[in-house]
Jmol script that loads the backbone (N, CA, C; Angstrom):
load data "model"
ATOM      1  N   MET A   1     135.357 180.013 161.570  1.00  0.00           N
ATOM      2  CA  MET A   1     135.308 180.226 162.988  1.00  0.00           C
ATOM      3  C   MET A   1     135.405 178.853 163.664  1.00  0.00           C
ATOM      4  N   ALA A   2     136.232 178.725 164.653  1.00  0.00           N
ATOM      5  CA  ALA A   2     136.441 177.461 165.359  1.00  0.00           C
ATOM      6  C   ALA A   2     135.422 177.296 166.472  1.00  0.00           C
ATOM      7  N   LYS A   3     134.974 176.054 166.664  1.00  0.00           N
ATOM      8  CA  LYS A   3     134.030 175.757 167.735  1.00  0.00           C
ATOM      9  C   LYS A   3     134.794 175.545 169.032  1.00  0.00           C
ATOM     10  N   GLY A   4     134.182 175.932 170.132  1.00  0.00           N
ATOM     11  CA  GLY A   4     134.800 175.760 171.439  1.00  0.00           C
ATOM     12  C   GLY A   4     134.431 174.447 172.099  1.00  0.00           C
ATOM     13  N   TYR A   5     133.735 173.578 171.386  1.00  0.00           N
ATOM     14  CA  TYR A   5     133.340 172.306 171.966  1.00  0.00           C
ATOM     15  C   TYR A   5     133.335 171.233 170.884  1.00  0.00           C
ATOM     16  N   VAL A   6     133.361 170.010 171.312  1.00  0.00           N
ATOM     17  CA  VAL A   6     133.302 168.870 170.403  1.00  0.00           C
ATOM     18  C   VAL A   6     132.186 167.962 170.897  1.00  0.00           C
ATOM     19  N   GLN A   7     131.353 167.459 169.976  1.00  0.00           N
ATOM     20  CA  GLN A   7     130.252 166.586 170.347  1.00  0.00           C
ATOM     21  C   GLN A   7     130.791 165.270 170.895  1.00  0.00           C
ATOM     22  N   ASP A   8     130.181 164.802 171.996  1.00  0.00           N
ATOM     23  CA  ASP A   8     130.565 163.532 172.600  1.00  0.00           C
ATOM     24  C   ASP A   8     129.921 162.395 171.809  1.00  0.00           C
ATOM     25  N   LEU A   9     130.716 161.588 171.161  1.00  0.00           N
ATOM     26  CA  LEU A   9     130.201 160.516 170.316  1.00  0.00           C
ATOM     27  C   LEU A   9     130.039 159.196 171.058  1.00  0.00           C
ATOM     28  N   SER A  10     130.316 159.155 172.349  1.00  0.00           N
ATOM     29  CA  SER A  10     130.264 157.893 173.076  1.00  0.00           C
ATOM     30  C   SER A  10     128.840 157.370 173.216  1.00  0.00           C
ATOM     31  N   GLY A  11     127.827 158.223 173.176  1.00  0.00           N
ATOM     32  CA  GLY A  11     126.452 157.775 173.343  1.00  0.00           C
ATOM     33  C   GLY A  11     125.780 157.396 172.042  1.00  0.00           C
ATOM     34  N   MET A  12     126.409 157.686 170.928  1.00  0.00           N
ATOM     35  CA  MET A  12     125.789 157.390 169.642  1.00  0.00           C
ATOM     36  C   MET A  12     125.931 155.908 169.317  1.00  0.00           C
ATOM     37  N   GLY A  13     124.873 155.290 168.850  1.00  0.00           N
ATOM     38  CA  GLY A  13     124.914 153.894 168.464  1.00  0.00           C
ATOM     39  C   GLY A  13     124.778 152.932 169.621  1.00  0.00           C
ATOM     40  N   ARG A  14     124.529 153.461 170.820  1.00  0.00           N
ATOM     41  CA  ARG A  14     124.376 152.606 171.983  1.00  0.00           C
ATOM     42  C   ARG A  14     122.997 151.947 171.933  1.00  0.00           C
ATOM     43  N   PRO A  15     122.903 150.631 172.123  1.00  0.00           N
ATOM     44  CA  PRO A  15     121.596 149.973 172.071  1.00  0.00           C
ATOM     45  C   PRO A  15     120.716 150.381 173.258  1.00  0.00           C
ATOM     46  N   VAL A  16     119.411 150.439 173.007  1.00  0.00           N
ATOM     47  CA  VAL A  16     118.440 150.803 174.036  1.00  0.00           C
ATOM     48  C   VAL A  16     117.695 149.533 174.429  1.00  0.00           C
ATOM     49  N   SER A  17     117.614 149.290 175.723  1.00  0.00           N
ATOM     50  CA  SER A  17     116.921 148.089 176.177  1.00  0.00           C
ATOM     51  C   SER A  17     115.411 148.289 176.088  1.00  0.00           C
ATOM     52  N   LEU A  18     114.692 147.186 176.009  1.00  0.00           N
ATOM     53  CA  LEU A  18     113.237 147.244 175.937  1.00  0.00           C
ATOM     54  C   LEU A  18     112.655 147.847 177.216  1.00  0.00           C
ATOM     55  N   GLY A  19     113.245 147.539 178.360  1.00  0.00           N
ATOM     56  CA  GLY A  19     112.774 148.096 179.627  1.00  0.00           C
ATOM     57  C   GLY A  19     112.914 149.606 179.687  1.00  0.00           C
ATOM     58  N   ASP A  20     114.041 150.126 179.181  1.00  0.00           N
ATOM     59  CA  ASP A  20     114.237 151.579 179.165  1.00  0.00           C
ATOM     60  C   ASP A  20     113.228 152.259 178.241  1.00  0.00           C
ATOM     61  N   ALA A  21     112.965 151.649 177.092  1.00  0.00           N
ATOM     62  CA  ALA A  21     112.012 152.225 176.149  1.00  0.00           C
ATOM     63  C   ALA A  21     110.603 152.221 176.729  1.00  0.00           C
ATOM     64  N   LEU A  22     110.219 151.120 177.389  1.00  0.00           N
ATOM     65  CA  LEU A  22     108.893 151.051 178.002  1.00  0.00           C
ATOM     66  C   LEU A  22     108.758 152.024 179.174  1.00  0.00           C
ATOM     67  N   ALA A  23     109.808 152.170 179.963  1.00  0.00           N
ATOM     68  CA  ALA A  23     109.774 153.117 181.079  1.00  0.00           C
ATOM     69  C   ALA A  23     109.624 154.545 180.583  1.00  0.00           C
ATOM     70  N   LYS A  24     110.319 154.884 179.538  1.00  0.00           N
ATOM     71  CA  LYS A  24     110.226 156.236 178.977  1.00  0.00           C
ATOM     72  C   LYS A  24     108.825 156.500 178.428  1.00  0.00           C
ATOM     73  N   ALA A  25     108.254 155.506 177.734  1.00  0.00           N
ATOM     74  CA  ALA A  25     106.897 155.651 177.201  1.00  0.00           C
ATOM     75  C   ALA A  25     105.875 155.755 178.332  1.00  0.00           C
ATOM     76  N   TRP A  26     106.062 154.997 179.409  1.00  0.00           N
ATOM     77  CA  TRP A  26     105.147 155.040 180.548  1.00  0.00           C
ATOM     78  C   TRP A  26     105.173 156.409 181.221  1.00  0.00           C
ATOM     79  N   HIS A  27     106.363 156.971 181.407  1.00  0.00           N
ATOM     80  CA  HIS A  27     106.473 158.284 182.049  1.00  0.00           C
ATOM     81  C   HIS A  27     105.847 159.375 181.178  1.00  0.00           C
ATOM     82  N   ARG A  28     105.992 159.278 179.867  1.00  0.00           N
ATOM     83  CA  ARG A  28     105.354 160.247 178.972  1.00  0.00           C
ATOM     84  C   ARG A  28     103.841 160.139 179.042  1.00  0.00           C
ATOM     85  N   THR A  29     103.327 158.900 179.093  1.00  0.00           N
ATOM     86  CA  THR A  29     101.883 158.686 179.169  1.00  0.00           C
ATOM     87  C   THR A  29     101.328 159.219 180.484  1.00  0.00           C
ATOM     88  N   MET A  30     101.997 158.938 181.576  1.00  0.00           N
ATOM     89  CA  MET A  30     101.523 159.410 182.875  1.00  0.00           C
ATOM     90  C   MET A  30     101.600 160.932 182.973  1.00  0.00           C
ATOM     91  N   GLY A  31     102.582 161.539 182.350  1.00  0.00           N
ATOM     92  CA  GLY A  31     102.682 162.990 182.347  1.00  0.00           C
ATOM     93  C   GLY A  31     101.565 163.653 181.563  1.00  0.00           C
ATOM     94  N   ALA A  32     101.080 162.948 180.522  1.00  0.00           N
ATOM     95  CA  ALA A  32     100.009 163.514 179.699  1.00  0.00           C
ATOM     96  C   ALA A  32      98.667 163.491 180.406  1.00  0.00           C
ATOM     97  N   VAL A  33      98.445 162.519 181.297  1.00  0.00           N
ATOM     98  CA  VAL A  33      97.147 162.420 181.968  1.00  0.00           C
ATOM     99  C   VAL A  33      97.172 162.955 183.395  1.00  0.00           C
ATOM    100  N   SER A  34      98.296 163.416 183.878  1.00  0.00           N
ATOM    101  CA  SER A  34      98.362 163.964 185.226  1.00  0.00           C
ATOM    102  C   SER A  34      97.729 165.357 185.265  1.00  0.00           C
ATOM    103  N   PRO A  35      97.323 165.821 186.452  1.00  0.00           N
ATOM    104  CA  PRO A  35      96.669 167.130 186.536  1.00  0.00           C
ATOM    105  C   PRO A  35      97.583 168.259 186.085  1.00  0.00           C
ATOM    106  N   ARG A  36      96.995 169.215 185.410  1.00  0.00           N
ATOM    107  CA  ARG A  36      97.749 170.372 184.925  1.00  0.00           C
ATOM    108  C   ARG A  36      97.136 171.647 185.461  1.00  0.00           C
ATOM    109  N   CYS A  37      97.963 172.645 185.580  1.00  0.00           N
ATOM    110  CA  CYS A  37      97.504 173.952 186.046  1.00  0.00           C
ATOM    111  C   CYS A  37      96.858 174.699 184.881  1.00  0.00           C
ATOM    112  N   PRO A  38      95.598 175.150 185.032  1.00  0.00           N
ATOM    113  CA  PRO A  38      94.930 175.842 183.922  1.00  0.00           C
ATOM    114  C   PRO A  38      95.314 177.313 183.786  1.00  0.00           C
ATOM    115  N   TYR A  39      96.122 177.840 184.683  1.00  0.00           N
ATOM    116  CA  TYR A  39      96.464 179.263 184.663  1.00  0.00           C
ATOM    117  C   TYR A  39      97.828 179.475 184.037  1.00  0.00           C
ATOM    118  N   ARG A  40      98.018 180.615 183.407  1.00  0.00           N
ATOM    119  CA  ARG A  40      99.281 180.956 182.750  1.00  0.00           C
ATOM    120  C   ARG A  40      99.879 182.191 183.412  1.00  0.00           C
ATOM    121  N   VAL A  41     101.143 182.404 183.173  1.00  0.00           N
ATOM    122  CA  VAL A  41     101.830 183.576 183.712  1.00  0.00           C
ATOM    123  C   VAL A  41     101.172 184.830 183.141  1.00  0.00           C
ATOM    124  N   GLY A  42     100.814 185.741 184.023  1.00  0.00           N
ATOM    125  CA  GLY A  42     100.168 186.985 183.623  1.00  0.00           C
ATOM    126  C   GLY A  42      98.679 187.011 183.906  1.00  0.00           C
ATOM    127  N   ASP A  43      98.057 185.868 184.231  1.00  0.00           N
ATOM    128  CA  ASP A  43      96.629 185.834 184.556  1.00  0.00           C
ATOM    129  C   ASP A  43      96.384 186.456 185.933  1.00  0.00           C
ATOM    130  N   THR A  44      95.296 187.201 186.061  1.00  0.00           N
ATOM    131  CA  THR A  44      94.913 187.779 187.342  1.00  0.00           C
ATOM    132  C   THR A  44      93.930 186.834 188.015  1.00  0.00           C
ATOM    133  N   VAL A  45      94.277 186.377 189.218  1.00  0.00           N
ATOM    134  CA  VAL A  45      93.485 185.363 189.906  1.00  0.00           C
ATOM    135  C   VAL A  45      93.360 185.697 191.388  1.00  0.00           C
ATOM    136  N   ILE A  46      92.498 184.920 192.079  1.00  0.00           N
ATOM    137  CA  ILE A  46      92.333 185.019 193.522  1.00  0.00           C
ATOM    138  C   ILE A  46      92.690 183.664 194.111  1.00  0.00           C
ATOM    139  N   GLY A  47      93.602 183.659 195.075  1.00  0.00           N
ATOM    140  CA  GLY A  47      93.951 182.436 195.789  1.00  0.00           C
ATOM    141  C   GLY A  47      93.313 182.446 197.158  1.00  0.00           C
ATOM    142  N   ASP A  48      92.547 181.400 197.468  1.00  0.00           N
ATOM    143  CA  ASP A  48      91.846 181.330 198.750  1.00  0.00           C
ATOM    144  C   ASP A  48      92.249 180.043 199.453  1.00  0.00           C
ATOM    145  N   ASP A  49      93.172 180.163 200.400  1.00  0.00           N
ATOM    146  CA  ASP A  49      93.702 179.016 201.124  1.00  0.00           C
ATOM    147  C   ASP A  49      93.564 179.289 202.622  1.00  0.00           C
ATOM    148  N   PRO A  50      93.159 178.295 203.427  1.00  0.00           N
ATOM    149  CA  PRO A  50      93.000 178.554 204.861  1.00  0.00           C
ATOM    150  C   PRO A  50      94.313 178.881 205.568  1.00  0.00           C
ATOM    151  N   PHE A  51      95.444 178.459 205.022  1.00  0.00           N
ATOM    152  CA  PHE A  51      96.729 178.718 205.664  1.00  0.00           C
ATOM    153  C   PHE A  51      97.376 180.010 205.167  1.00  0.00           C
ATOM    154  N   SER A  52      97.334 180.260 203.860  1.00  0.00           N
ATOM    155  CA  SER A  52      97.955 181.458 203.289  1.00  0.00           C
ATOM    156  C   SER A  52      97.012 182.649 203.261  1.00  0.00           C
ATOM    157  N   GLY A  53      95.711 182.402 203.379  1.00  0.00           N
ATOM    158  CA  GLY A  53      94.738 183.485 203.338  1.00  0.00           C
ATOM    159  C   GLY A  53      94.236 183.734 201.930  1.00  0.00           C
ATOM    160  N   ARG A  54      93.339 184.707 201.823  1.00  0.00           N
ATOM    161  CA  ARG A  54      92.765 185.061 200.519  1.00  0.00           C
ATOM    162  C   ARG A  54      93.553 186.225 199.947  1.00  0.00           C
ATOM    163  N   ARG A  55      94.163 185.991 198.809  1.00  0.00           N
ATOM    164  CA  ARG A  55      94.982 187.026 198.168  1.00  0.00           C
ATOM    165  C   ARG A  55      94.598 187.146 196.705  1.00  0.00           C
ATOM    166  N   GLU A  56      94.684 188.339 196.215  1.00  0.00           N
ATOM    167  CA  GLU A  56      94.419 188.629 194.812  1.00  0.00           C
ATOM    168  C   GLU A  56      95.728 189.070 194.186  1.00  0.00           C
ATOM    169  N   GLY A  57      96.070 188.490 193.036  1.00  0.00           N
ATOM    170  CA  GLY A  57      97.329 188.867 192.413  1.00  0.00           C
ATOM    171  C   GLY A  57      97.473 188.335 191.011  1.00  0.00           C
ATOM    172  N   VAL A  58      98.691 188.445 190.506  1.00  0.00           N
ATOM    173  CA  VAL A  58      99.029 188.033 189.151  1.00  0.00           C
ATOM    174  C   VAL A  58      99.924 186.805 189.232  1.00  0.00           C
ATOM    175  N   VAL A  59      99.663 185.828 188.373  1.00  0.00           N
ATOM    176  CA  VAL A  59     100.473 184.615 188.337  1.00  0.00           C
ATOM    177  C   VAL A  59     101.841 184.962 187.755  1.00  0.00           C
ATOM    178  N   VAL A  60     102.905 184.710 188.536  1.00  0.00           N
ATOM    179  CA  VAL A  60     104.264 184.989 188.064  1.00  0.00           C
ATOM    180  C   VAL A  60     105.055 183.712 187.825  1.00  0.00           C
ATOM    181  N   TRP A  61     104.536 182.581 188.288  1.00  0.00           N
ATOM    182  CA  TRP A  61     105.202 181.298 188.096  1.00  0.00           C
ATOM    183  C   TRP A  61     104.162 180.201 188.195  1.00  0.00           C
ATOM    184  N   GLN A  62     104.276 179.174 187.344  1.00  0.00           N
ATOM    185  CA  GLN A  62     103.359 178.051 187.433  1.00  0.00           C
ATOM    186  C   GLN A  62     104.067 176.790 186.978  1.00  0.00           C
ATOM    187  N   ASP A  63     103.651 175.680 187.595  1.00  0.00           N
ATOM    188  CA  ASP A  63     104.096 174.379 187.112  1.00  0.00           C
ATOM    189  C   ASP A  63     102.860 173.493 187.052  1.00  0.00           C
ATOM    190  N   ARG A  64     103.016 172.197 187.023  1.00  0.00           N
ATOM    191  CA  ARG A  64     101.880 171.305 186.819  1.00  0.00           C
ATOM    192  C   ARG A  64     100.836 171.391 187.924  1.00  0.00           C
ATOM    193  N   ARG A  65     101.224 171.680 189.156  1.00  0.00           N
ATOM    194  CA  ARG A  65     100.272 171.623 190.261  1.00  0.00           C
ATOM    195  C   ARG A  65     100.183 172.878 191.120  1.00  0.00           C
ATOM    196  N   SER A  66     101.045 173.845 190.940  1.00  0.00           N
ATOM    197  CA  SER A  66     101.004 175.017 191.806  1.00  0.00           C
ATOM    198  C   SER A  66     101.294 176.292 191.031  1.00  0.00           C
ATOM    199  N   VAL A  67     100.913 177.411 191.646  1.00  0.00           N
ATOM    200  CA  VAL A  67     101.148 178.724 191.056  1.00  0.00           C
ATOM    201  C   VAL A  67     101.725 179.652 192.121  1.00  0.00           C
ATOM    202  N   ALA A  68     102.438 180.653 191.681  1.00  0.00           N
ATOM    203  CA  ALA A  68     102.942 181.704 192.566  1.00  0.00           C
ATOM    204  C   ALA A  68     102.238 182.996 192.180  1.00  0.00           C
ATOM    205  N   LEU A  69     101.623 183.631 193.171  1.00  0.00           N
ATOM    206  CA  LEU A  69     100.920 184.889 192.942  1.00  0.00           C
ATOM    207  C   LEU A  69     101.728 186.043 193.498  1.00  0.00           C
ATOM    208  N   LYS A  70     101.922 187.055 192.679  1.00  0.00           N
ATOM    209  CA  LYS A  70     102.578 188.275 193.144  1.00  0.00           C
ATOM    210  C   LYS A  70     101.483 189.241 193.559  1.00  0.00           C
ATOM    211  N   THR A  71     101.494 189.590 194.836  1.00  0.00           N
ATOM    212  CA  THR A  71     100.506 190.512 195.379  1.00  0.00           C
ATOM    213  C   THR A  71     101.227 191.757 195.878  1.00  0.00           C
ATOM    214  N   THR A  72     100.473 192.675 196.461  1.00  0.00           N
ATOM    215  CA  THR A  72     101.089 193.879 197.026  1.00  0.00           C
ATOM    216  C   THR A  72     101.892 193.555 198.283  1.00  0.00           C
ATOM    217  N   HIS A  73     101.629 192.392 198.900  1.00  0.00           N
ATOM    218  CA  HIS A  73     102.322 191.994 200.127  1.00  0.00           C
ATOM    219  C   HIS A  73     103.462 191.017 199.881  1.00  0.00           C
ATOM    220  N   GLY A  74     103.713 190.642 198.630  1.00  0.00           N
ATOM    221  CA  GLY A  74     104.783 189.705 198.320  1.00  0.00           C
ATOM    222  C   GLY A  74     104.304 188.603 197.397  1.00  0.00           C
ATOM    223  N   VAL A  75     105.079 187.537 197.346  1.00  0.00           N
ATOM    224  CA  VAL A  75     104.760 186.399 196.486  1.00  0.00           C
ATOM    225  C   VAL A  75     104.275 185.252 197.363  1.00  0.00           C
ATOM    226  N   PHE A  76     103.134 184.670 196.979  1.00  0.00           N
ATOM    227  CA  PHE A  76     102.537 183.565 197.713  1.00  0.00           C
ATOM    228  C   PHE A  76     102.343 182.389 196.770  1.00  0.00           C
ATOM    229  N   PHE A  77     102.577 181.186 197.284  1.00  0.00           N
ATOM    230  CA  PHE A  77     102.433 179.974 196.499  1.00  0.00           C
ATOM    231  C   PHE A  77     101.138 179.269 196.877  1.00  0.00           C
ATOM    232  N   TYR A  78     100.380 178.853 195.860  1.00  0.00           N
ATOM    233  CA  TYR A  78      99.093 178.192 196.051  1.00  0.00           C
ATOM    234  C   TYR A  78      99.022 176.936 195.195  1.00  0.00           C
ATOM    235  N   ASP A  79      98.249 175.969 195.677  1.00  0.00           N
ATOM    236  CA  ASP A  79      97.869 174.828 194.861  1.00  0.00           C
ATOM    237  C   ASP A  79      96.877 175.341 193.814  1.00  0.00           C
ATOM    238  N   HIS A  80      96.953 174.846 192.595  1.00  0.00           N
ATOM    239  CA  HIS A  80      96.098 175.390 191.542  1.00  0.00           C
ATOM    240  C   HIS A  80      94.623 175.091 191.773  1.00  0.00           C
ATOM    241  N   ARG A  81      94.288 174.154 192.665  1.00  0.00           N
ATOM    242  CA  ARG A  81      92.891 173.838 192.931  1.00  0.00           C
ATOM    243  C   ARG A  81      92.196 174.875 193.812  1.00  0.00           C
ATOM    244  N   VAL A  82      92.946 175.697 194.547  1.00  0.00           N
ATOM    245  CA  VAL A  82      92.342 176.716 195.404  1.00  0.00           C
ATOM    246  C   VAL A  82      92.424 178.107 194.778  1.00  0.00           C
ATOM    247  N   VAL A  83      92.823 178.178 193.529  1.00  0.00           N
ATOM    248  CA  VAL A  83      92.933 179.456 192.820  1.00  0.00           C
ATOM    249  C   VAL A  83      91.766 179.566 191.840  1.00  0.00           C
ATOM    250  N   LYS A  84      91.143 180.762 191.802  1.00  0.00           N
ATOM    251  CA  LYS A  84      90.013 181.000 190.914  1.00  0.00           C
ATOM    252  C   LYS A  84      90.297 182.246 190.074  1.00  0.00           C
ATOM    253  N   PRO A  85      89.778 182.286 188.850  1.00  0.00           N
ATOM    254  CA  PRO A  85      89.982 183.496 188.035  1.00  0.00           C
ATOM    255  C   PRO A  85      89.246 184.697 188.608  1.00  0.00           C
ATOM    256  N   LEU A  86      89.811 185.859 188.417  1.00  0.00           N
ATOM    257  CA  LEU A  86      89.200 187.104 188.894  1.00  0.00           C
ATOM    258  C   LEU A  86      88.049 187.474 187.966  1.00  0.00           C
ATOM    259  N   ASP A  87      86.889 187.751 188.554  1.00  0.00           N
ATOM    260  CA  ASP A  87      85.703 188.109 187.751  1.00  0.00           C
ATOM    261  C   ASP A  87      85.702 189.561 187.372  1.00  0.00           C
TER     262      ASP A  87
END
end "model"
wireframe off; spacefill off
backbone 0.3
color backbone group
């Protein structure tokens, strides 16, 4: 079976500068110690924000600092610090 693509060999064997290596290591280190969202997709939580209001729903999207809750009224986005687990 023939492949529909060919690997680009122009990047192979290219030297890496010390600055690029240190920058990459620094970004990985900072990403490891930055705040993370403790909630996962499918968790039932309550979001209490003075602007969005108090809503109860299921987490349908999350990244490092925010979550999206699917409620009966739609999807609302909250900072993970104002979201609490449902008791």
